MARZA-787795 format. One record per residue (C-alpha): residue number from 0; residue in three letters; z, y, x. Coordinates in pm, 1 decimal, m for minus. Each point is the difference from the previous one (the first is absolute). Example, Ala and Ser with C-alpha at 12.3 -4.5 7.8 and 13.67 -1.06 7.14 Angstrom:
! MARZA-787795
<0, ala, <780.0, m450.0, 1230.0>>
<1, ser, <m66.0, 344.0, 137.0>>
This chain:
! MARZA-787795
<0, met, <8263.8, 7518.9, m10185.8>>
<1, leu, <m87.0, m329.6, m65.5>>
<2, leu, <80.4, m151.8, m397.5>>
<3, his, <m149.5, m267.2, m206.8>>
<4, pro, <m135.0, 120.7, m346.1>>
<5, thr, <198.5, m141.8, m260.4>>
<6, tyr, <29.8, m44.6, m375.0>>
<7, phe, <162.7, 333.3, m120.1>>
<8, pro, <193.9, 42.1, 319.0>>
<9, asn, <365.0, 1.8, 16.7>>
<10, ile, <200.8, 294.0, 94.4>>
<11, ala, <38.8, m88.8, 352.6>>
<12, his, <m384.8, 10.6, 44.6>>
<13, tyr, <m5.7, 350.1, m147.3>>
<14, val, <274.4, 116.8, 204.3>>
<15, ala, <m177.7, m110.7, 310.3>>
<16, ile, <m320.3, 137.1, m113.8>>
<17, leu, <138.3, 362.4, m57.6>>
<18, ser, <108.2, m15.6, 367.6>>
<19, ala, <m338.2, m108.4, 133.8>>
<20, lys, <m259.3, 237.2, 187.6>>
<21, asp, <m261.4, m277.1, 0.1>>
<22, leu, <7.5, m287.1, m252.5>>
<23, val, <m200.0, m320.7, 72.2>>
<24, phe, <6.6, m276.8, m256.1>>
<25, glu, <m24.7, m354.8, 155.2>>
<26, val, <m250.0, m213.0, m165.9>>
<27, cys, <m119.1, m225.6, 256.0>>
<28, asp, <324.9, m221.4, 12.4>>
<29, asn, <m7.1, m351.3, m138.8>>
<30, tyr, <113.6, 17.2, m361.7>>
<31, gln, <360.7, m145.2, m51.9>>
<32, lys, <178.1, m99.4, m328.2>>
<33, gln, <327.2, 128.2, m131.0>>
<34, thr, <m42.6, 355.3, 123.4>>
<35, tyr, <m51.8, 351.2, m165.9>>
<36, arg, <m364.8, m45.7, 71.5>>
<37, asn, <m58.9, m120.8, m370.5>>
<38, arg, <344.7, 76.1, m144.3>>
<39, cys, <230.8, 271.9, m101.2>>
<40, asp, <347.2, 17.6, m124.5>>
<41, ile, <106.1, 213.4, m312.7>>
<42, tyr, <330.8, 5.8, m225.3>>
<43, gly, <m20.1, m143.3, m309.7>>
<44, ala, <256.8, m91.8, m254.1>>
<45, asn, <142.9, m285.8, 173.3>>
<46, gly, <m12.2, 147.5, 335.5>>
<47, lys, <m257.8, m12.7, 288.8>>
<48, leu, <m348.2, m135.2, m118.6>>
<49, thr, <m272.3, m74.8, 229.1>>
<50, leu, <m341.8, 49.9, m115.3>>
<51, thr, <m251.0, m213.1, 191.0>>
<52, ile, <m377.7, 8.7, 8.0>>
<53, pro, <m168.1, m347.5, 8.2>>
<54, val, <m209.9, m62.5, 299.7>>
<55, ser, <m267.3, m247.9, 104.0>>
<56, tyr, <148.5, m120.5, 325.5>>
<57, thr, <96.2, m339.8, 158.4>>
<58, gln, <149.6, m63.3, 344.1>>
<59, lys, <m272.8, m213.7, 100.8>>
<60, asn, <m245.0, 269.6, m29.8>>
<61, arg, <143.3, 295.1, 172.6>>
<62, gln, <m130.8, 337.9, m101.1>>
<63, arg, <37.9, 356.5, 135.0>>
<64, cys, <191.8, 227.5, m244.1>>
<65, lys, <m307.8, 202.4, m60.9>>
<66, asp, <m171.3, m309.0, m118.4>>
<67, val, <235.9, m132.8, m248.5>>
<68, thr, <m123.6, m5.9, m362.1>>
<69, ile, <194.8, 24.4, m313.4>>
<70, ser, <27.1, m309.6, m216.7>>
<71, thr, <m163.7, 43.2, m360.6>>
<72, ser, <208.2, m287.2, m128.2>>
<73, val, <280.7, 215.7, m165.0>>
<74, asn, <m30.8, 322.0, m192.0>>
<75, trp, <265.7, 147.9, 222.9>>
<76, gln, <m92.6, 379.0, m27.3>>
<77, val, <92.1, m49.1, m385.1>>
<78, gln, <323.3, m147.3, 84.8>>
<79, his, <104.2, 260.8, 281.6>>
<80, leu, <m86.5, 302.7, m222.9>>
<81, lys, <234.5, m161.4, m279.3>>
<82, ser, <261.0, m71.7, 268.7>>
<83, leu, <m2.0, 383.9, 101.8>>
<84, asp, <5.1, 116.0, m352.2>>
<85, ser, <293.7, m217.7, m85.0>>
<86, ala, <182.7, 111.7, 327.2>>
<87, tyr, <m49.4, 366.0, 16.0>>
<88, arg, <m111.6, 141.4, m351.0>>
<89, met, <350.8, 142.8, m35.6>>
<90, ser, <m2.8, 154.5, 341.7>>
<91, pro, <m42.9, 370.0, 23.6>>
<92, phe, <m339.1, 25.1, 138.5>>
<93, tyr, <m203.4, m309.2, m113.8>>
<94, glu, <m195.8, 179.5, m233.8>>
<95, phe, <m76.4, 271.3, 238.4>>
<96, tyr, <m157.7, m261.7, 245.9>>
<97, ile, <m118.6, m313.1, m178.2>>
<98, asp, <m331.3, 176.1, m90.9>>
<99, ala, <m89.2, 20.9, 373.8>>
<100, ile, <115.6, m340.7, 60.3>>
<101, arg, <m142.5, m202.0, m294.3>>
<102, pro, <m354.6, 18.8, 102.0>>
<103, leu, <58.0, m232.2, 295.2>>
<104, phe, <104.9, m279.5, m271.2>>
<105, gln, <m316.2, 42.9, m164.5>>
<106, thr, <m237.6, m10.8, 304.2>>
<107, glu, <m124.6, m327.9, 129.5>>
<108, phe, <70.2, m51.8, 378.4>>
<109, lys, <m155.7, m273.5, 204.6>>
<110, tyr, <189.7, 53.8, 316.9>>
<111, leu, <384.1, 43.8, 41.6>>
<112, leu, <m75.1, 269.8, 281.0>>
<113, asp, <m177.1, 210.9, m275.9>>
<114, ile, <277.7, m1.0, m247.5>>
<115, asn, <273.6, 72.4, 263.4>>
<116, leu, <m191.0, 299.2, 128.9>>
<117, lys, <m53.4, 125.5, m344.4>>
<118, cys, <368.9, m25.2, m45.7>>
<119, phe, <67.8, 197.1, 304.7>>
<120, glu, <m262.2, 260.1, m131.5>>
<121, ile, <173.8, 31.4, m350.3>>
<122, leu, <356.6, 9.2, 145.3>>
<123, ser, <m82.1, 284.6, 249.7>>
<124, glu, <m160.7, 198.4, m273.0>>
<125, cys, <292.5, m25.2, m229.8>>
<126, leu, <235.0, 81.5, 302.5>>
<127, glu, <m262.4, 295.2, 92.8>>
<128, ile, <m26.5, m110.4, 371.4>>
<129, asn, <m281.8, m14.1, 216.8>>
<130, thr, <23.1, m253.9, 274.2>>
<131, pro, <m321.1, m96.0, 168.1>>
<132, phe, <m69.2, m369.7, 87.1>>
<133, ile, <m244.8, m223.9, 167.2>>
<134, ile, <m41.0, m376.7, m38.7>>
<135, ser, <37.8, m216.1, 324.6>>
<136, lys, <m328.2, m158.1, 134.5>>
<137, thr, <172.7, m265.1, 214.0>>
<138, tyr, <356.2, m159.5, 26.8>>
<139, ala, <197.3, 91.9, 279.5>>
<140, pro, <363.7, 4.6, 94.5>>
<141, ser, <160.5, 339.2, m8.2>>
<142, glu, <54.0, 183.5, 322.9>>
<143, asn, <235.1, 231.7, m141.2>>
<144, glu, <284.0, m178.4, m203.5>>
<145, ala, <131.0, 334.9, m126.4>>
<146, asn, <m324.4, 29.7, m201.0>>
<147, asp, <m31.5, m365.0, m115.1>>
<148, phe, <140.7, m18.0, m349.0>>
<149, arg, <m211.9, m310.5, m81.9>>
<150, his, <342.6, m211.3, m43.0>>
<151, leu, <72.0, 185.4, m321.3>>
<152, val, <m252.3, m220.2, m172.8>>
<153, asn, <235.4, m303.1, 9.9>>
<154, ala, <172.9, m47.9, m317.7>>
<155, lys, <269.9, m226.2, 130.0>>
<156, lys, <38.9, 6.0, 364.7>>
<157, asn, <104.9, 378.2, 12.4>>
<158, thr, <352.5, 123.3, m19.6>>
<159, pro, <69.5, 171.1, m317.1>>
<160, ile, <m29.4, 392.2, 11.1>>
<161, his, <261.5, 180.8, m168.6>>
<162, phe, <m161.2, 342.3, m98.0>>
<163, glu, <193.5, 269.2, m179.0>>
<164, lys, <62.9, m65.7, m368.4>>
<165, tyr, <m184.0, 171.0, m275.0>>
<166, thr, <28.3, m66.7, m382.3>>
<167, gln, <m180.6, m313.3, m117.4>>
<168, val, <m51.3, m93.0, m349.6>>
<169, phe, <217.3, m315.7, 23.1>>
<170, thr, <273.0, 116.4, 250.0>>
<171, glu, <276.3, m57.1, m257.8>>
<172, lys, <m107.1, m355.0, m37.1>>
<173, his, <m92.9, m114.4, 348.4>>
<174, gly, <116.4, 274.1, 240.6>>
<175, phe, <m247.9, 185.2, 230.8>>
<176, leu, <m277.3, m200.1, 150.0>>
<177, ser, <m151.8, 137.6, 323.4>>
<178, asn, <m344.9, 2.0, 148.7>>
<179, leu, <m185.1, m84.8, m318.1>>
<180, ser, <m369.9, 102.2, m77.8>>
<181, met, <m69.1, 362.7, 37.6>>
<182, leu, <m80.7, m39.8, m375.5>>
<183, asp, <370.3, m32.1, m61.3>>
<184, leu, <69.6, 317.6, 184.8>>
<185, leu, <m269.4, 190.6, m157.8>>
<186, phe, <68.1, m82.5, m332.6>>
<187, asn, <392.4, 76.0, 29.7>>
<188, glu, <m39.0, 319.8, 237.5>>
<189, gly, <m326.0, 148.2, m80.6>>
<190, pro, <m85.6, 311.0, 209.0>>
<191, asn, <301.3, m52.1, 198.0>>
<192, ala, <m129.6, m332.8, 132.6>>
<193, ala, <m149.0, 161.4, 320.6>>
<194, asn, <309.9, 173.5, 67.6>>
<195, tyr, <222.3, m303.2, m22.1>>
<196, leu, <m252.4, m180.3, 237.2>>
<197, gln, <24.3, 263.8, 254.8>>
<198, lys, <393.2, m42.0, 8.2>>
<199, gln, <m33.5, m367.9, 68.4>>
<200, val, <m145.4, m2.5, 351.4>>
<201, asn, <302.5, m73.2, 168.6>>
<202, phe, <38.1, m340.0, m201.0>>
<203, leu, <m307.0, m157.4, 156.1>>
């Protein structure tokens, strides 16, 4: 299965990952803006909130995803951690998982790929799943479209995926928001998150 590594992957990515026998992270494609490569969506007090990692990139100087570096002009890690605390401190399992996640915001990363792979590692440990993966060495069109889920990286082009509802902190204010970052599912569902993901396979 082909997937792009993303910043705290959304639920669709993990539904795909759980159904994968062999996982390949695509890192040799040209970097594109406005995708989940450097952003994730969480549920804040005012509705959907996008957290974005600033990167050093221009359209004139195309780079492969694996070569894109993180900009140091903004202290984004402090901002993102504060946003997570504000959004989820009242969720049932925030205190249970945040200690495993907090070090990511206290570590300096040069490359976007490194932090995305670390997000995958942390989430997989929290979910207690072990999906082995390899990193692509060259970019090539998929020969098997059934196993090509690279389109899930597109933040705006995809048709919304309406997964089954689960209880979210601000549901009474704004209703259920589907396909947010896995952090939303983890903080709200805890150990039941993996079971929830397995039930969503037919939604992709």
